[in-house]
N, C-alpha and C positions, 0 to 999 in steps of 0.2 A: 759371730758368732758361728763356727760350722756349725749344717745340720744336727751332725754326731753331737753338739752339744745343748742345740734348740729343742731336739729329743729328751733329752735326759735332763735340762729344765722343767720341760713341759710334765713329764715322768715322778719329778720328783715332787712338786707340786701340785699333784693328783694325791700322791699318798701322805703330804704333809695335812694334806685337807684331807683327809678318811681318821685319820692320828689323831686330826682334831676332834673332830667327833666324837669318838671314842674317850676320849678326852673329856669335854661337855658333855657325856655323859655319866661317866663316872665321878665331877661335880652335884650332879642330880645324884646319885643315887646315894655322896657320903651327907648331900643336905637334910637335916631331920627334918624340914619345912617342909617338902614334897613328901605329898599324901605317898598310900604303898597303888592307890588305884590309876593315880596318875604314872607310876613310875610303868608302874605296867602296860601304862598305852603303848611308851617311848621306849618297847625293848622291842617291838617288828618294825621301829623306822630303825634303832641300830640293828639290828640283824636282814633289812632289807640292803644295808651301807656293804655290809663284807664280802660279798660278789663281786660288787666294784670294787674298793681295796685292794682283791688279787688281783684281777685284772693291772691294776696302775700298780703291785709286785713284778708282774711278767713285764709292763712295760718298761717298768726301768731296770730289767736283769737284758735285757732288748737292748738300751740303751748304756747301759753298762762296758755290753762287751762290743763295743765298736768305741765306749772312751777306752777301756782300757784291753786293747787290741795286741799292744807291744807288750805289755804285761800278762803273759797267759797264769801266775800262780797268784795277781791282786786278782785277777776276774775270777776265778775260781775260792777263791775264801770269800764273796762280795758274792757270789751265790749263791754259797752256804750262810752266808750269813742272811741274806733272805730268805731262802728254804725255809729258815729256823720264823724267820716274821711270818711266812703263810700256816707255815705249823699254827704260832698262836691267834692267825685270825681264827681257824679250824677250830683252836679246845673253844674261843670266844663263841664262834654261831655254834656252836653245841648247846654253850651251858643256856646261850638265847634262848634255842630252839625250846630247850626243857622248858623256859618260862613261854613262851608262843602261845598265847590265847585265855589264859588266866586272866581270873578279871581282878587279882589281887596279890599279894605277893606277903606271906609273913616277914618276922626281924629276921627267922634265922637262914632264909631265903633271900633276905636280903642282903644279909654282910655276908653271906655265905657268893652272890656274885658280886659283891662290889669287889672281892678278894682276887677275883678271877678277874675283872673288868681294871683296877690296879695290876696286877700283876703283866698284863697285857699293852696296858699304856701307858708302863714304866719301858715294857720293853721293846716296845713299837719306836719310840722315843728318842731312845737308844736307838735305834736305826735307821732311822732320819738323820738324826746328829752324824753318825758314823758315811752316812754318804754323802749327806755334805759335803766333811770331811772329800769323800774321792772328787768330787763334782769343782772342788773350791778350782778357779779357771789359774795356770801355770802363769806368772811373769816377769818380769829380768828386772824389775822395776825394787827398788829399793828404797827403805825409809829408815830413821833413828828414831829410834823410843829410848822412854824411862823405863826401866822394867818396874820399876815400886809405883809410879805415875800408870801404867798398863794396869795392872794389876789389881788397883787404888777403884781405877772405873769398871772396869769388871764385876766386882764387889759392888760398886754401888747400882750395878742392875743386878737382884739377884733370882737365882733358876730355882723353881720351886725342885724337891725333890735334894739337894746338896746338904752337904756336911760342910763345919766351919775344919780346917786344919790351920795351925799352925805351922809356919814352914820358914826355915832360917833362908835368908838367901844372898849370894852372896856373889856381886857381880866386879869381875872383875878386869873387865874392858874399860876403856874410858869415854866411847861409842858404840852401841848395841845399836849394828844393821841390821836388818832384818825384811826379807821376802814380803810374807806376808805376816803382816801382824796380827789376827786373828787365828792362821793355819795353827801359828809356834806359841800360841798362849794355848789356845786348846791343847795342841799336841802334850804342854807343856803342863792341863790340867790332867789328861787320860794319867801319863808319865809319874803324878802325887798319887794319884787314887792306885795306880798299880804297886806301888813301893808299899802303899798303907795297906794294901789288903795282902803285903806279900810277910807283914808285920811290922814294919815302920814304923815306929811311936812319933817319931820325931824328926818327918822329912828334912832336909837341905836341898835347894839349887845352887849352884856355883855353875859362875856362865864365864867363860873363859874363852880367850882363839886357840881354834886350833894349830895343827902344822900346816894347814895352808893358809891359817890366816881368819877365818872367817868363825864366828861364834860359837861353841857348845854348851851345848845347856847341858849337867850330869844331874842329876837329881837321886838321892841316898839318905843316908842313913847322918844326922849331926852327933857331931860327938856329943855336944851338952844341949838341954833341950831351949830350942828360945827365946825372947821375949819378943811380945807383938813391938813393935815400931819401925826403922824402915832400918836398911843391909842387916847383919846378921844380928838383928833384934828381931827380923821375926816381919813377918805377912802375911795374914791371914786369905788362906786362898778356902774359896767356896766348888767344894769336887763333891762328884758322886758319889758314893760309895755300895756298889750293889757287886752282885752275883757276875761275872763277864762272859760272853753270849759267846755260843759257837759262832768260831771267826773272828772274833770282835781283833783279837794282837795280832791277825793276821793282816787285815780289813785295813787299822792301823800302818802299819806298815809299808802295805802299800798305798796310803794315802800320804803319805811321808815322803817314797818314793815317787808318787808320779809331782811331787814338790820339789825335787831335790837334795832330800833332804833324806840323810841317815839315823835311822833309828834303832839302837839294839838298846836289849833287856837280855839281863843276867840271868845265868837259870834259877839262879835262887828268885830270881824277879823284886831283890833287894835297891836294883840301881838300872835307870835305865838314862838312855845318852841321848842327846840329841844334838843329830851336826850339820849347821847349815850349809 
């Protein structure tokens, strides 16, 4: 590992730890077994973690500056995304500060704080996932995968906040060889979410060889509604459907470029291609 990669890994870990603390606080807020007095005592601890998390975000921005030095466009997008994340922490800090010193918290205040924490936790969790894509180690090694099996394995490890989307899958290559299978599947999840948000009710993934003999994934609208099963009968994908964060699409494209992958989004957002 290079010194820049070490710094990036360390900064990502610090940000991830800070976000995990907010996510834990959200669980406490959402649990009606936790009384208002106990909750009020937890607020100062979470509030105290906001400043270190902002510091970790600044360290992450510096580490990405070294990692993406050859991609000014991608670096600018990453900085924009991290600036948005810092703003969300400011918003959370203000909401927590309003509750600091209170001996208790009534139901209305609790629900209002829970809504703020939920949104901040969701958005910061998304930022962590996107930065993880940027930090993917580029490798020349390849592996052959069965796309149906790979999608089924991901479904067996459910993530919070996901929605099940029945997607037609048409694999037109005899052997699907990829570099980083996890990155490709993450990009595929994001592509399906993108076309669904753009209005595609029944997505379809077509995998075929491009002009240079490498696999190309095209995500668009299915001709007919798929049925759950294998191949054209459909696969269930668990994707996160939410509002797109500022500069998110640019960060995803930068992550793809970093791995030597070309990601193209149609102007209407209803078709996405991923060329390996």
